[in-house]
N, C-alpha and C positions, 0 to 999 in steps of 0.2 A: 385765612378761613378757619374754622374749628370743625374738627370731623365731629360728625354726629356719635351720639354712644353707640356700642357695636351691643349686638343681642347678645342674649345668654345663648349656653349650647342647645339647652331645649326647645326655645325657639328656632335656634338653626337646623336642629335635626329635625326639629318637624316640617319647616319649609323644605328641606331637603327630600324629604319622604314622604311630601303630601299627596302626591298622586300615586303612591302604592296602596291598592284594593286588599280587603280585608282586615282582621284584626291584626292588630302586633302581639307577637307573642314572646313571652321569656326566653331564653338559651344560655344552657350553660355549655363551660369548652368541651367537655364529653360528650354534651347531644351536638353539639356544631361539626365536631370531627365523624359521629357515627352520621350525621347528615350526610358530611359529604362524600362518606364512606359508598355512603347507600345513591347516592344522587349525581356524583360527579361522572360528567360526560365521556371523559378522556379515561377514566377508569372503566366506567362500564363499555368502552369499546376494546379497551384490553383484555375485557375478560370473555368478549365474544371472540377476540382473535383465537385466544386460549380454548376456546371450545371448538372452533375452524381447526385448530391445529391437532386437536383430538380425533377429528373425525379422518384425518391423514392415516393417523398411526391404523383406525379401524380400515383403512382404506388397502393399505397394506398387510394386514392381517389376511383382507381379500384374496391376494394374490396366491396365496396357496391353496385357496380350494379350488374345485373344477368350474368349469363354464358348461354350462348348458343352454343349447337352443332348441326352438323346434320352429318349424314352419311350415305352411303351406301353399301350393303352387298349382296355376292351370295352364296346361301347354295345348296351344293348336297350331300344326304345324304341315307343312308337305314335303319338307325337306327327308330327302332318302335316307341321311345318315340319323336325325333325331327320330323321324318314322320310325325306323325299322329298331331304334334302341326303345322306344316307348314299348314296342310291341313285344320287343324282348323280356324286358322289364316286368310286362304285364303277362308273361306266358303265355301268349296268343301267338307266336309264330309258327307257322306248318311247314311240311315240308312241299306243301303245291304252292306255296309262296316263291320258292325259289325254281320252281319250274318258269313260272311265268318272268321274264327279267325285265320286260314291259314296263308291269305294276310293279315289279319291285325298285326301279330306277325312276319310276314316276309316279310315286304311291298318291292314295287318295287322301285328303283333308284327316289326319289323325287325332284326336284330342285323349288329354286325359289329366287327370288330376293326382296330385303327388304331396305328400307328407314326408317331413324328413326330421330326424330327432339327430343333437350331434353333441356330444360330449366330449370336452377338451381337457387335458392336465399336464400340466408343467411338472416334469420329475425332478431335472435338475437345471437351473438355472444358472451353475457358477457361483452362487453365492450373493448373485443381486437380491432375490428376494428377502434373503435372511438378514442383509447389512441393510435392506432399505427398510424394513421393518425396525432394526434397532434405532439406527438414525431416524425415524419418525416418532420413535417414543423417545428417546434424549430430547429432540428438540420439542417436543409437546411438554416435557421436564422444564426446557429453559424457557417457556413460554411463561410456566407457572411460577418460575421466580421471577421474572420479569412483572406479573402482576403484583405478585407482593411487593415489590420494591417502588413497585407506583404507588400502593397502597401506602407503604411509608414514608415515602414523598411527599403523600397528598397529606398524611396525618401531621408532617412538620410544615408543609406549607400554610395548612386550617390554623393550625394553632400557634402558628407565627401572626397571621391574619389576625384572629381571634384578639391575642393579647396587643395587638397595634391599635387596636380599634379603642380598646380600654386604655391605652396608655395616651391615643391623642386627645381622648377623651378628659384623660386628666391634667394634660398640658393645656387643654381649653379651661378647666375650669382655674388652673393655678394661674394662667396669664389674664383669665376676666380678675382674679384678686388683685394681679400684677397692675393693670388697667385701671381697677377702680382704685387701689391707692394712688395710681400714677395722680390720675384726676383731682383727689384729694390735696396733694402735693403742690400741683399746678396753683391752685387756687389758694391754698394757703400761699405761695410765692407770689402770687399776685397782691393777695390780699398786704403782704408784708412790703412788699415793692412801694404799694399804695399808700402805708404808712410810715415807708421813708425807713424800713427798718432791715432792707436789703436792695441791692443791686440790681438791675435789669437783668443781667447777665442771668441771674440764680432764675428767675420767671422765665427765661429763653430757652434756659437747659432744661428744666422742667416740661417745658411743650414738647420739645425734640423728644425727650424718653418716652413721653404719654405717646407720642404718635409710632415711634419706633415700637413698642410693645403692642400698639395697634395693628398694624403690619404683621406682628410675629403673630399676634390672636386670630387675624384672617389667614393665616399660614397654616394652623396648629386645625380651624376649621376645616380648610382643605383637606386636610393630611386625614380625618376623622372619614369623610365622604367618601375619599379614595379608599383607607382601608376597609368602609362597610361593604363598596362594590367589589372589591376584590375577595372578602369573607363570600359575598354573595353567588360570585364566580364559582369559586372553590367547591360551593357545596352546590353546585347546578340548580341555582334559582335565579330568578331574572327578579323577583322582588326583595324588599328590603328584609333582614335575615333578623330583624326583629331586635328585643331587649335583652342586651347581654349581659348575666349574672356575674357580679365577679365573686370569685371563690377565695376568703382570706386565708386557707391552709393551704393556696399552691404553691406559695416560696415555701414553705416549710416541708412540703413534700417532695419538692423539687433540691433543695438541700441534700434530705435525705438520700435521696437516688444519688446525687452526685456523689456524696460520700461514699457509699457503697460501692461507685465505679471508680474512685479516686484508692479505695483498700483494695482492689485489686492492679491497680499500676497500668500506665500508658502501655506498656511490651507484652499486656493478656489484651486489651481490649482491642489490639492491632491483630494478636493471635485470634480471638474473638471474631473478630470482622473478616478474615480471608475464611473462615471456616462456614460463615453465617450468615454473611452478607447478599441478601439474594439477587442484585447487578452479577456479584462477583462468579457465584453460582450458576448464574444463567450462563455466563460467559463459557465457563468449563465445562457446562453439558453442550451447548452449542459447539464447542471443539469436538468433544466425545462425538457427535451426530455428523461433524462435518469428517474425522477420522473414519467414521462407518463408511459415510459414502465414498471416502476417498477408496477404501477396501473395496465397495460395490463396484466400484467403474472396473475393477479386474475381469468382470463377470463375462464382458464381450472379447476377453483374450482365453474362454474357455466354452468348451461343445454343449450345445443347450438340448436335454433330452425332453421330448413329450410324447406323450399317447393320446391318440383320438379315437371317437368310436362313433359310428353312422349306423343309423337304423333308416332305412326308407320304405315308401308304401307306396302302390301305384295300382289306379284303376280307372275307366273308363269314365267312372258315376262315383258319387261321393261315398259308396259303399266301401268294406272292408276290399281291401284288393290282394295283389304278392308283396309279400315281404323279403325285405334282405336287409344284410347288415355287414359291414366293413369294420375290421380293427387297424388300424396304423398306428405303427411304433415309427420314431423320427429322432434320430441324432443329427445335429445340425453343426458344424465347427465353421466359424466364417473366417477364412485366413486370410483375408484383406479387404477393408471397408472404408477404403481411402483415408488411413490413419486417424477414424472418429473416435475409435477406443483410444488410441494414445492420447488424442489431444484432452479427451474429457478424463483420462486419469490425471493430467497433468494440471486441466483445471482445478481440479478436486485436491492436489497435493497444494497448489499455491493458496488456493481460499484455506486450508487446515493450517498453512503458514501464517497467511497473512491473520487470522485469529488468536495463533498461539502469540504472535508481537501485542494484539490488542489486549489480550491478557496482560501479559508483562506490564502495558501502560495502565492499566487498571488498577493491576497490583498497587503499582506507585502512586496512582491517584489516592487507592483506598487508604493508603498508610499515610499518606498529608494529610487525607478527609480527618482521620482519627486521632493523629497529632494537631492538625491546628483546632478540632472543637474540645478538644481537651486544655488548651493553652487557652483558648476563649474564657471555656467554663471555668478553669482554675483563677485565671484576671479577673472574672468578674464576681467570682466570690471573694477573691480579696479587697477588690472594691466596694461593696456593699458593708463590711465595716467601716471601710474608710469614709463610704458616703454619709452613713450614719452619724459615725461623730463630728464629721463636718458639718452636719445639720446641725447637730447640738451645740457647736463654737458658732455658728452663724447666728444661728438665734439667740443664742445669750448676746453675741456682738451688737445685735440688732434691738435687744433691749435695752441695751446699756447706752446705744448710740442716739435713740428716742429720749431717752430721757433725759442725758444731757442737751440733745437739743433745746428742749421744753424750757431747759434753764439757760439755755444763750450761752454752751458751753462749746459746740461744735458749731459748723455752718451747714447749711440746707444741704449743699452739696452731697455732705459726709453723710447724710441721713439716705439721700438716695443712693447714693453706693452699699449702704447697709441693707437698706431692702431688696433692690438688685442680687447682691451675692446669698443673700436668705434664699430668696426663691427660686434662685440661679440652683442652689444646693438641693433645693425641693426638687426641683425636675430630674434634675443628676441622680439625685436617689430613686426617683420613680421610673426612670430610663435604665440603670442601672438592675432595678429588680425585675423589667420587663425582659430584659435581653439577657440576664443570670437565666430566667427558665426556658426561653428559648434557646440557649448555648446547652442546657442539661437537654433537652430535645432532642438538637441535632448531634449532640456527641451519642445517643442514643441510637437516632439514625444512624451515623456513621459505623458504630460495629454492626449496625442491621438487627438491633433489640426493641425498637419500636412499632408500637402497634396501638388500635382507638382502645385495647384495653391494660394500658399500661397503668400503672400505681400513680403517676402524676396527673391522670387524668383524674381519680376518683371523686366522686362526688363529694362535697362534704356532708 
């Protein structure tokens, strides 16, 4: 049974996104990257986490400030000790009260209103506050670097998704041409069989070739749909990302960026990555924070010095009454607390050691990322010239084979092979152009130099 003709890419795209409300807008690569930076939920969550870490730094600064507490109280009691204390605080004790022991031991109900203000300040904490503040600041800096790294990854992923949509669309267009040509060739083969000019095997081969291309076309159409969905997700959108605008100068700008990076050499790129890449810098700052926390864990082994001032006022009514104040200075040294300080110090030291091992592993991974990205871009840059030359050769060979077929010098199968080879060369060139741009962006990300303002994204 003959497979019905496949719809054009435009019809397929319209069917896929027919449920999307609102007008479809045009979108350049730089606009897509900007939209992702502004709307990606994961990046927005990372920014909020960075803001939350900043509040911890403010909280650590607050430990240097004194605390002030005020309170009001009302007391009603016939407890001898409390009642006598209230009268004493209110300056109401007289000598006659000591002559009546029964009244002193069994006082009547005594009431008072009290006001208290308490000011407390830690003078010395064994370095705990100092190292805690430094650790909080370094953790805040580490969060900032991780946000920068997420931005760079998002820029690279969004660019890849954008370019994948265009590449998949190009593949659909080329495969549509191949399907149309295969149908024409199948018709020619059928007519030749009917006229006795060729055998039935050639007609069957043409039919198999056509159906193979139709399957590939369906797969390419699916790739377009998935690439668009991925792009919309990265941009933080639930709807169609719109019409994507091609930039004819993008490949040239990517080649310029590649040559600029190549002039520096791969070793210099590795050095730049070690000094600039945000995820590596974030880990270094996290190690610094853990080192501060390990030093802060020693605070429990030192004495704690604090001062406190108390102001009190008592009166049976809400009017002003007798006031007094108390100043307390205290030095406290915990000689033994069940080895809590020792275990805290040990955990902090192990945490620091674990982070240093992760830094070593991250360093190795970073070097691999740069070298792998460089090798990929270098290979694709060389492949572009090969692809262009191959396409020109396949185009000329296809022209010659078609001319020879028209005069009966070659078989129909030879013409089919020349068409397939030509279009495969076109697809290979389209694919390698896209992959090269993606490889350049991946190389820039690997060295920590990618952003939404990168010259590669400059609109034409």
